[in-house]
N, C-alpha and C positions, 0 to 999 in steps of 0.2 A: 396411364400417361406420356408419352415421349418426355423426349429432354428439355429437346427445343420450347416444346408450351410451359414447362414447369415454373412455380412463379420462385423466385430466388427463396433465402432464406434466413439469407443474412438479412439483420436488424440491420441497419442505415442508421442508425442513432444512435446505436449501441457502439458500430464502431467509431463515431463520429465523436462520442464522448472518449472512446481509449484513445482515437489519437490527441483527442486534446490533454487532454490525463497524460501521456507517454509525453507531448509537446512541451509538458512545462516539469518530464522531468519526476512525479510520480508514479509508484508502481501504481496500477486498475488490478485490483482482483490474482497478481500475477504470484505475489510471496508464498514458496512451497515451506511446509512447517519445517521439514525436516535443513531451510535454508538458514531456522532460527536458532539462535543456543541460545536458549531460556537461559545457563546458569548469567551467562554475558549480562544478557536484558537485566536480569535480581540484580548483578554486579553496580549495572549502569545505572539503578534505578535509588540504588544502596547512597550510593557515592551522588547522584541528585538530588538524594531529601537531606542528605547528610547538610553539603552546603545551605538550599533552601535554611537548615537548622543553625547554623554560622552566621549568617547573610542577617536570618532578624533578630535572633541575640547581639547581633554589633550594632543594630538600627535603638 
C-alpha cells in the first residue's frame, strides 16, 4: 500500500480530547514520573492533613 492510500492513524476523537484538556490547563497523561517529587508531595499532603485536623477541631 503506498502512502497516499494509507488511512490516517490519528484518532481524531482522542486529539480533540487532548486539545480540550490542554485548553483548560489540564495535563492529559503528560506528566512524567521524574517531574514528580514524591517527598514534596508527601510533605504537602501532611500539611494539608494537619490543616484539616486543626479546622475540624476548631468547629
